[in-house]
PyMOL commands that place a pseudoatom at each C-alpha (Angstrom):
pseudoatom trace, name=CA, resn=UNK, resi=1, chain=A, elem=C, hetatm=0, pos=[23.696, 20.380, 8.893]
pseudoatom trace, name=CA, resn=UNK, resi=2, chain=A, elem=C, hetatm=0, pos=[21.113, 18.223, 10.670]
pseudoatom trace, name=CA, resn=UNK, resi=3, chain=A, elem=C, hetatm=0, pos=[18.231, 20.101, 9.069]
pseudoatom trace, name=CA, resn=UNK, resi=4, chain=A, elem=C, hetatm=0, pos=[19.703, 19.626, 5.598]
pseudoatom trace, name=CA, resn=UNK, resi=5, chain=A, elem=C, hetatm=0, pos=[20.096, 15.923, 6.323]
pseudoatom trace, name=CA, resn=UNK, resi=6, chain=A, elem=C, hetatm=0, pos=[16.427, 15.659, 7.310]
pseudoatom trace, name=CA, resn=UNK, resi=7, chain=A, elem=C, hetatm=0, pos=[15.347, 17.480, 4.155]
pseudoatom trace, name=CA, resn=UNK, resi=8, chain=A, elem=C, hetatm=0, pos=[17.450, 15.135, 2.028]
pseudoatom trace, name=CA, resn=UNK, resi=9, chain=A, elem=C, hetatm=0, pos=[15.950, 12.117, 3.789]
pseudoatom trace, name=CA, resn=UNK, resi=10, chain=A, elem=C, hetatm=0, pos=[12.384, 13.378, 3.306]
pseudoatom trace, name=CA, resn=UNK, resi=11, chain=A, elem=C, hetatm=0, pos=[13.030, 14.079, -0.377]
pseudoatom trace, name=CA, resn=UNK, resi=12, chain=A, elem=C, hetatm=0, pos=[14.524, 10.601, -0.794]
pseudoatom trace, name=CA, resn=UNK, resi=13, chain=A, elem=C, hetatm=0, pos=[11.560, 8.925, 0.900]
pseudoatom trace, name=CA, resn=UNK, resi=14, chain=A, elem=C, hetatm=0, pos=[9.095, 10.948, -1.185]
pseudoatom trace, name=CA, resn=UNK, resi=15, chain=A, elem=C, hetatm=0, pos=[10.891, 9.879, -4.361]
pseudoatom trace, name=CA, resn=UNK, resi=16, chain=A, elem=C, hetatm=0, pos=[10.771, 6.244, -3.255]
pseudoatom trace, name=CA, resn=UNK, resi=17, chain=A, elem=C, hetatm=0, pos=[7.022, 6.504, -2.562]
pseudoatom trace, name=CA, resn=UNK, resi=18, chain=A, elem=C, hetatm=0, pos=[6.457, 7.992, -6.005]
pseudoatom trace, name=CA, resn=UNK, resi=19, chain=A, elem=C, hetatm=0, pos=[8.345, 5.100, -7.600]
pseudoatom trace, name=CA, resn=UNK, resi=20, chain=A, elem=C, hetatm=0, pos=[6.313, 2.562, -5.614]
pseudoatom trace, name=CA, resn=UNK, resi=21, chain=A, elem=C, hetatm=0, pos=[3.021, 4.215, -6.579]
pseudoatom trace, name=CA, resn=UNK, resi=22, chain=A, elem=C, hetatm=0, pos=[4.078, 4.240, -10.235]
pseudoatom trace, name=CA, resn=UNK, resi=23, chain=A, elem=C, hetatm=0, pos=[4.868, 0.523, -10.126]
pseudoatom trace, name=CA, resn=UNK, resi=24, chain=A, elem=C, hetatm=0, pos=[1.573, -0.235, -8.391]
pseudoatom trace, name=CA, resn=UNK, resi=25, chain=A, elem=C, hetatm=0, pos=[-0.378, 1.611, -11.083]
pseudoatom trace, name=CA, resn=UNK, resi=26, chain=A, elem=C, hetatm=0, pos=[1.271, -0.588, -13.728]
for i in range(1, 26): cmd.bond("trace and resi %d" % i, "trace and resi %d" % (i + 1))
show_as sticks, trace
zoom trace
């Protein structure tokens, strides 16, 4: 369960970084 939680957190953070980078490019 803990491992799955970590994976979900990493995926969430990666998605947030992608959104930030997209906004910065604009």
